[in-house]
Structures are given as C-alpha cells and as structure tokens.
C-alpha positions in Angstrom: 119.2 18.0 55.2 122.7 16.7 54.5 123.9 14.1 57.0 127.3 14.7 58.5 129.3 11.7 59.8 132.6 11.2 61.4 134.8 8.2 62.2 136.1 7.3 65.7 139.0 5.0 66.2 138.4 3.2 69.5 140.9 1.8 72.0 141.0 -1.5 70.0 141.9 0.5 66.8 138.5 -0.3 65.3 136.9 2.4 63.3 133.3 3.3 64.0 131.2 5.7 62.1 128.7 8.0 63.8 126.1 10.5 62.5 126.2 14.1 63.9 122.9 15.2 65.4 124.0 18.6 66.6 127.1 20.7 67.2 127.2 23.9 69.2 129.4 26.0 71.4 128.5 26.8 75.0 129.4 30.3 76.1 128.8 29.3 79.8 131.4 26.5 79.6 133.5 27.9 76.8 133.6 24.5 75.0 132.2 23.0 71.8 130.0 20.0 71.9 128.9 17.3 69.5 125.8 15.2 70.0 125.8 12.1 67.8 124.3 8.7 67.2 124.9 5.4 65.3 123.9 5.8 61.6 120.4 4.5 60.9 119.6 4.1 64.5 116.0 5.3 65.0 116.1 4.9 68.8 116.5 7.9 71.0 120.0 6.8 72.2 122.5 9.6 71.6 126.0 10.3 72.7 127.8 13.6 73.5 131.3 14.8 73.8 133.5 17.9 73.9 135.5 18.6 70.7 138.0 21.1 69.4 136.3 22.8 66.5 139.6 24.5 65.6 141.4 21.2 64.9 141.7 20.6 61.2 141.3 16.8 61.6 138.3 17.2 64.0 140.6 16.6 67.0 139.8 14.2 69.8 136.5 13.8 71.5 136.7 14.4 75.2 134.4 12.7 77.7 131.9 15.0 79.6 132.3 14.5 83.3 130.4 17.3 85.1 126.7 17.0 86.0 126.2 20.7 85.1 127.4 20.1 81.5 125.1 17.0 81.2 122.1 19.0 82.4 122.9 21.8 79.9 123.3 19.2 77.1 120.0 17.6 77.9 118.3 21.0 77.8 119.9 21.9 74.4 119.0 18.5 72.9 115.4 18.7 74.2 115.0 22.2 72.6 116.5 21.0 69.4 114.2 18.0 69.2 111.2 20.3 69.9 112.2 22.5 67.0 112.6 19.5 64.7 109.0 18.4 65.3 
C-alpha cells in the first residue's frame, strides 16, 4: 500500500509531516475527515481533522469540536482497524 503524507505548517511556521491513515466523507455531517499520525509512529496515537477535499492545495485542517463527531470518528477508525487485521 502506498503511503500518503502531507505537511502542516504550525503556528510557529514550522513544517511537520504526517502520514494519512484514512480519509472519508460523512454524509451525516456533510464533511470530509482525515485521520493521521506521525510517520513511523507505531503507537496507537492518531489525530483527526476536518478538511476541504475540493481545495487543490489540500486546504486547511479544521479542529473537530463536537462530541458527536468524535464518537463517529472513533467508530469509523475502529471499523477500519478491524478490517486491516
């Protein structure tokens, strides 16, 4: 499987590279999400954000704030991980 990565410029203008675990669109929330991690990190720590899949440059990542979205993301990631095993 080909690894996909993206670069984030943080508030200190430092570039950080992340590895994409999963992207998907939720019909319930009408938003696209990315679940990602630090490259080479074998721990179970992952991050998630909302993104604009239409933006040519990938757009900005938007913080997820609702508990309902977090629960949905946890379910999606759990299902994805079960399929990977």
